[in-house]
C-alpha positions in Angstrom: -63.9 -113.4 76.9 -65.8 -114.6 79.9 -69.6 -114.4 79.7 -71.8 -114.8 83.0 -75.7 -115.2 81.6 -78.3 -115.3 84.1 -76.7 -117.0 86.8 -78.1 -117.8 89.8 -77.1 -120.3 93.2 -79.5 -121.2 95.6 -78.5 -123.5 98.7 -80.6 -126.1 99.7 -81.9 -124.0 102.8 -83.6 -121.7 100.2 -81.1 -118.8 100.7 -80.3 -117.2 97.2 -76.7 -116.3 97.5 -76.4 -115.4 93.4 -79.6 -113.9 91.7 -79.6 -113.5 88.2 -76.2 -112.1 87.5 -75.2 -111.1 83.7 -72.1 -109.5 82.6 -69.2 -110.2 80.1 -65.9 -109.1 80.1 -62.6 -109.5 78.5 -58.8 -108.9 78.8 -57.8 -106.6 81.2 -58.5 -106.1 85.3 -62.3 -106.1 86.7 -62.9 -105.5 90.1 -65.5 -107.5 91.8 -66.5 -105.1 94.9 -69.1 -105.7 97.3 -69.5 -105.6 101.2 -68.9 -109.2 103.0 -71.6 -111.8 102.6 -72.3 -109.9 98.8 -71.8 -113.4 97.2 -68.2 -112.4 95.8 -66.8 -115.7 96.6 -69.5 -117.8 95.5 -69.5 -116.3 92.1 -66.1 -116.9 92.0 -66.4 -120.4 92.9 -68.6 -121.1 90.0 -66.3 -119.7 87.8 -63.1 -121.7 88.6 -65.6 -124.8 88.7 -65.4 -125.2 92.5 -69.3 -125.2 92.5 -72.1 -125.4 89.5 -74.9 -122.7 89.0 -78.1 -123.5 90.1 -79.4 -121.8 86.8 -77.6 -120.0 84.3 -74.4 -120.5 82.3 -71.0 -119.2 82.3 -69.1 -119.4 79.3 -64.8 -119.0 78.7 -63.8 -118.2 75.2 -67.2 -119.4 74.1 -67.2 -122.5 75.9 -69.5 -123.5 78.7 -67.5 -124.2 81.8 -69.9 -126.6 83.3 -69.9 -129.2 80.6 -65.7 -128.3 79.9 -64.4 -127.6 83.4 -60.9 -128.9 82.2 -60.9 -126.3 79.7 -61.0 -123.5 81.7 -58.9 -125.2 84.4 -56.0 -125.0 81.8 -56.0 -121.2 81.4 -56.8 -120.4 85.0 -54.7 -119.2 87.8 -56.8 -118.8 91.1 -56.2 -117.8 94.7 -58.6 -118.4 97.1 -59.5 -116.6 100.3 -58.5 -119.3 102.3 -55.4 -120.5 101.0 -53.3 -123.1 102.4 -50.1 -124.1 102.3 -47.8 -127.1 103.1 -45.8 -125.7 105.8 -42.8 -128.1 105.7 -42.1 -127.3 102.2 -39.9 -124.8 100.7 -41.1 -121.9 98.6 -39.8 -123.4 95.8 -41.0 -126.7 96.4 -44.4 -125.7 97.1 -44.9 -123.6 93.6 -42.7 -126.3 91.5 -45.4 -129.1 92.9 -48.4 -126.9 91.7 -47.1 -125.8 88.6 -46.3 -129.7 88.1 -49.7 -130.1 88.5 -50.5 -127.5 85.5 -48.2 -128.9 83.5 -45.0 -126.7 84.2 -42.0 -128.0 84.9 -39.5 -125.3 84.2 -37.3 -124.5 87.3 -36.8 -120.8 85.5 -40.4 -120.2 85.3 -41.1 -121.1 89.2 -37.9 -118.4 90.3 -39.5 -116.0 87.9 -43.2 -115.7 89.4 -41.0 -116.2 93.0 -39.3 -113.0 91.8 -42.3 -111.4 90.8 -43.9 -111.4 94.3 -40.4 -110.9 96.0 -39.6 -114.3 97.4 -36.9 -115.1 95.4 -34.5 -114.8 98.0 -36.6 -117.1 100.3 -36.7 -119.9 97.5 -35.1 -122.6 99.7 -36.8 -121.6 103.2 -39.6 -123.8 104.8 -42.8 -122.2 104.3 -43.3 -122.4 108.2 -40.8 -119.7 108.9 -42.9 -117.2 106.8 -45.0 -114.5 107.8 -48.9 -114.5 106.8 -47.9 -111.6 104.1 -45.1 -113.9 102.8 -47.8 -116.8 102.9 -49.9 -114.8 101.0 -47.3 -113.5 98.4 -46.8 -117.1 98.0 -50.3 -117.9 97.0 -50.3 -115.4 93.9 -47.0 -116.9 92.6 -48.4 -120.3 92.4 -51.4 -118.4 90.7 -49.5 -117.0 88.0 -46.7 -120.0 87.6 -49.0 -121.4 84.5 -49.5 -117.7 82.8 -53.0 -117.9 83.0 -55.4 -116.5 80.9 -58.0 -115.7 83.4 -56.6 -115.2 86.9 -58.9 -114.8 90.0 -58.0 -113.7 93.1 -60.0 -113.4 96.2 -59.1 -110.6 98.9 -55.5 -111.0 97.6 -54.5 -107.9 99.7 -55.3 -109.4 102.9 -52.1 -109.4 105.1 -49.7 -107.4 102.8 -47.9 -104.2 103.8 -48.3 -101.0 101.6 -45.1 -101.6 99.8 -46.3 -105.3 98.7 -49.6 -104.2 97.8 -48.4 -101.5 95.5 -46.5 -104.2 94.2 -49.1 -106.4 93.5 -51.4 -103.8 92.1 -48.4 -103.1 89.1 -48.3 -106.6 88.7 -52.2 -107.2 88.3 -52.0 -104.0 85.8 -49.4 -105.9 84.0 -51.6 -109.2 83.5 -54.3 -107.4 82.7 -52.7 -106.3 79.1 -53.1 -109.8 77.9 -55.3 -111.6 80.3 -58.5 -110.8 82.0 -58.0 -110.6 85.9 -60.7 -110.7 88.3 -59.9 -109.2 91.4 -62.2 -109.6 94.2 -62.3 -107.3 97.6 -64.3 -105.5 100.0 -61.8 -102.9 99.9 -62.5 -99.9 97.5 -59.0 -98.6 97.5 -57.3 -101.9 96.3 -59.2 -101.2 92.7 -59.2 -97.4 92.4 -55.9 -97.6 90.5 -55.8 -101.2 89.0 -59.5 -101.7 87.6 -60.7 -100.9 84.4 -63.9 -101.8 85.1 -65.8 -102.7 88.8 -68.8 -104.8 89.5 -70.5 -104.1 92.5 -72.4 -107.4 94.0 -74.9 -106.8 96.7 -77.2 -109.1 98.5 -76.2 -111.4 95.2 -77.6 -109.0 92.8 -75.3 -107.0 90.6 -75.8 -103.3 91.1 -73.7 -102.1 88.4 -70.9 -102.8 86.1 -68.9 -99.8 84.8 -65.5 -98.3 84.6 -64.3 -95.8 87.9 -65.1 -93.2 85.6 -69.0 -93.8 85.0 -69.4 -95.0 88.5 -67.8 -91.6 89.6 -69.9 -89.8 87.5 -73.2 -91.0 89.1 -72.0 -89.5 92.3 -70.9 -85.9 91.1 -72.8 -83.1 92.7 -73.8 -85.6 95.7 -71.0 -85.5 97.9 -70.2 -83.2 100.7 -68.1 -82.0 103.0 -68.4 -79.8 106.3 -66.8 -79.4 109.8 -68.9 -79.5 113.0 -68.4 -80.1 116.7 -68.0 -83.6 118.6 -71.6 -83.1 119.7 -73.1 -81.8 116.7 -71.3 -84.7 114.9 -73.4 -87.1 117.2 -76.6 -85.4 116.8 -76.7 -85.4 113.0 -74.5 -88.9 112.1 -78.2 -90.7 112.3 -79.4 -88.4 109.5 -76.1 -88.4 107.2 -74.8 -91.3 105.0 -71.3 -90.8 105.9 -68.3 -91.7 104.1 -66.0 -90.8 106.2 -65.6 -88.5 109.5 -62.0 -87.4 111.0 -61.6 -85.8 114.5 -59.3 -83.0 114.1 -58.5 -80.1 116.1 -61.2 -77.6 114.9 -63.7 -80.1 115.1 -65.0 -83.6 113.3 -64.6 -83.1 109.4 -67.6 -85.3 107.7 -67.5 -86.2 104.4 -71.1 -87.5 103.6 -73.4 -88.3 100.0 -76.7 -87.5 99.2 -79.3 -84.9 98.0 -81.4 -84.9 101.2 -81.0 -82.9 104.6 -77.8 -81.2 103.1 -76.8 -78.7 106.0 -76.5 -75.2 104.6 -73.1 -74.9 105.7 -71.7 -77.9 103.8 -69.5 -77.2 100.8 -69.5 -79.7 97.4 -66.6 -81.8 96.9 -65.4 -84.3 94.1 -66.9 -87.5 94.6 -64.3 -90.6 95.2 -65.0 -94.2 94.3 -65.7 -95.0 98.0 -68.3 -91.9 97.9 -69.9 -93.7 94.4 -69.8 -97.0 96.3 -71.9 -95.6 99.4 -74.3 -94.0 97.0 -74.7 -97.2 95.0 -75.2 -99.9 97.8 -75.4 -97.6 101.2 -73.1 -99.5 102.5 -70.4 -98.1 104.6 -68.1 -101.2 105.3 -66.0 -100.8 102.3 -62.7 -98.6 103.2 
């Protein structure tokens, strides 16, 4: 169980990055969603003990991680947003080294996590020959090598192709059966298939934490679709909260949210997570 109790983070400049955030979560996949600059990375850095809250407490399995940082570090797997590698090392050497820092000495375990991210065939290849997506998968492997009870991944699908992203989502779903996985992203589609609960941050504040079904229910009856000409779209776009707009042969297919100023020709449609996110935050960045 991870417990966030009234946590705030304020920098010396006076900027409050995390503002009185509280929630609890147990085993499963929790999505941390919000636009860039919402405070997601700062919150994760506090959970993994890289920085301390200005106020409030973070508890893991009932232990205060500020007072006992080594306790959570022993049970932690972490893939930061900016993940560095040793270019001259091989994939096996790199994961073995980081695994050794966590007390893992098993060659079999290293090969197991490399296979989980489809890099076992490149175990003896220098990392300098890897593509960006392969390096990202290597980062995922090192986060898994100690069988973490708490896995934190910050924007993990950056640089992954569609097949790799599907493989990673499947892996997270499996891990979430026994461990707590926190997946931070600004891409709503990364969470649709894997997250049992989603926490939405905006400007450092927790707007909601709920299941995808509960979040979708908030958007019921508030999502619309219509087709309009390009000129009409340009005239109306500033007055609508648009979640998507696609140009097709018969005009612009517009999907928007809200209850005010709905054109009479618009038809109600079933909400998707992107629509609900826009209703909650007003942000159109997450796609």
